C-alpha angles and dihedrals in degrees: 000000000000118000123270126252086240094060094083095046101032093122089050092049093048094046102043114029120010095077091056094068107067095050092050100039096039097101089056096044091047092056101036104033121008098050089049098051120082115240114270091013122153108262129188117211103205114205087005094179115190090341109261095135090038088059092057089048094051090049090054091059098255122146096238133201119184130200133182140156094232115090091192095052093046091050088058091047092049093047089053096039106033091163093061123082111234129187130200103218142139101255088219089067104038116183107180136137110249168175102135124181091217143359125208127194115182145177094044085292090154092058086077086073099100099196138038088242091058092048090049088052094053091047092049092046094050091045088054092055096048124091120230109301091010115163125238118190127173141149131227136181120242122208095275091066093060089053085083092064100099100170091256125138119241114202125204118189122197133161108296092349138083123189126193126187141174138172131222122193128194112199091194097061095024092229130129128207122202115197113207128190123179125188119192131180119229109233113288091341122116089223117107124204122218125213123178138181142163119221123202131208138171132206127220134197114256093245091055091054092047092049089048091054092046088048090056090051103260121145137185091047120185129188121197134176111238087230092058090051091058099258112149116263094243093060099026102050106125094353122126133190121217126195127187140169129224 
């Protein structure tokens, strides 16, 4: 499997963004996922990244397995959560031992699937890992979310590190590109190291996502605007949560 676009900027992702997700998305996840899964159930964290959501799942007492295509992000997650089993896998080709009572994919991770065929493959793979009645919850950004990408650089300054990011959206191809640059200072040295990556996403229509879930065999499909689930507007604009049962 080829490397992930996140490998080069894994430390930047872990330091700057991932902690922002759970506080913002908690109202939605409480309603759609946490209250619907039995305590101590087996849960799959799909596209787990560096493990911020995984950490919350562990604290809630779930038996968690994490999977992500970025070896660098998984290494961070495994360092911080040595008791959790993590796998580096392309989520379009899951090879995991189920069954799981629930699967969760967060932070618009599935927008990284750049074709409907890829999205179908992920849904089919997740469906195959779940037990009968298993719950799958995920969020995705629709086109309105990417309208906020105004080609402007955002700068984050930390001790011995500077991160820059900007988003570019193409309404013709429905694809978004996020350019990420990460400068870090090595110890007491005055030398700085630069790392850079471009992460690509694609947005889909709600009906295409629902049809892909149905094609994979899911039922009891629900679609909710993040705003309707009491997610704040800055984070929830254009974001939708989907839930479905095997």
